[in-house]
C-alpha positions in Angstrom: 112.9 97.7 160.4 114.4 100.1 157.9 116.0 98.6 154.8 119.7 99.3 154.4 120.7 101.8 151.7 124.1 102.4 150.3 123.2 106.1 149.8 122.1 106.4 153.4 125.3 104.7 154.6 127.4 107.1 152.4 125.6 110.1 154.0 126.2 108.7 157.5 129.9 108.0 156.7 130.3 111.6 155.3 128.8 113.1 158.5 131.0 110.9 160.7 134.0 112.4 159.0 132.9 116.0 159.6 133.0 118.3 162.6 131.5 121.4 160.8 127.8 120.4 160.9 127.1 120.6 157.1 123.8 121.5 155.6 121.8 119.1 153.4 123.1 120.9 150.3 126.7 120.4 151.4 126.0 116.7 152.1 124.4 116.4 148.7 127.4 117.9 146.9 129.8 115.5 148.8 127.8 112.3 148.3 127.1 113.1 144.7 130.8 112.2 143.9 130.0 108.6 144.9 126.4 108.6 143.7 126.1 110.9 140.6 122.4 110.2 140.2 121.4 110.9 143.8 118.8 113.7 144.1 118.7 116.5 146.7 115.3 115.1 147.8 116.8 111.7 148.5 119.5 113.4 150.6 116.9 115.4 152.5 114.7 112.2 153.1 117.7 110.2 154.3 118.9 113.0 156.6 115.4 113.3 158.1 115.2 109.5 158.6 118.6 109.3 160.2 117.7 112.2 162.6 114.3 110.4 163.4 116.3 107.3 164.2 118.6 109.3 166.4 121.6 108.3 164.3 122.4 111.9 163.7 121.4 115.2 165.2 119.5 117.9 163.3 120.6 121.4 164.4 118.0 124.0 163.4 119.3 127.5 163.4 116.4 129.8 163.9 118.5 132.8 163.0 118.4 131.9 159.3 116.1 128.8 159.3 118.8 126.5 158.1 119.2 122.9 159.2 122.7 121.5 159.9 123.5 117.9 160.6 125.8 116.5 163.3 127.0 112.9 163.7 127.5 113.4 167.4 124.2 112.6 169.1 125.5 113.0 172.6 123.9 115.8 174.6 125.8 119.0 173.8 125.3 122.6 172.8 126.0 124.6 169.6 127.2 128.0 168.6 125.9 129.6 165.3 128.0 132.4 163.7 125.6 135.0 162.2 128.4 136.2 159.9 129.7 133.0 158.2 126.9 130.7 159.3 129.3 128.1 160.9 127.9 125.8 163.5 130.4 124.9 166.2 130.2 122.5 169.1 130.2 124.2 172.5 132.8 122.6 174.8 130.5 122.6 177.8 128.7 119.6 179.3 125.0 120.0 179.7 124.3 121.0 183.3 122.3 118.1 184.8 121.7 120.1 188.0 119.7 122.7 186.0 117.7 120.0 184.2 117.0 118.3 187.6 115.9 121.7 189.1 113.6 122.4 186.2 112.1 118.9 186.3 111.5 119.2 190.1 110.2 122.8 190.1 107.9 122.3 187.1 106.8 118.7 187.8 107.9 117.6 184.3 110.2 115.0 182.8 112.8 116.4 180.4 114.0 113.9 177.7 116.2 116.2 175.6 117.5 119.7 175.6 119.0 121.7 172.7 120.7 125.0 173.2 122.2 127.2 170.4 124.1 130.3 171.1 124.2 133.0 168.4 126.9 135.5 167.7 130.2 136.0 165.8 132.8 133.3 165.7 136.5 133.8 166.5 137.6 133.7 162.8 135.0 136.3 161.8 136.0 138.5 164.8 139.7 138.4 163.7 138.7 139.4 160.2 136.5 142.3 161.5 139.3 143.5 163.9 141.9 143.5 161.0 139.8 146.0 159.1 
């Protein structure tokens, strides 16, 4: 059993209030208001622990190697904007028929699936088109 921590609870509460999938550095900056002596290392350790406990989702963007954190642990996909580095939830449900087909054809059991689409978000496209 993991001991309760006010700092960890503050990190979790902050993530619950966000839809923008912040990085550890952004979480650190926000939580530091409440805990001025918190270290970036403490934030990283708590985010890793929360992800390990499946209380949050770690979204690793291979395009730039950054980790973003999502309070929503339900199966869903993400979009990463290569321009502004935003991580956005994709409003599509995971297709269980594809997972079932893969499991049957490959003779495996799939526990989880993570998909990240890479491109340019709508806000960035608008800025580009205005030029």
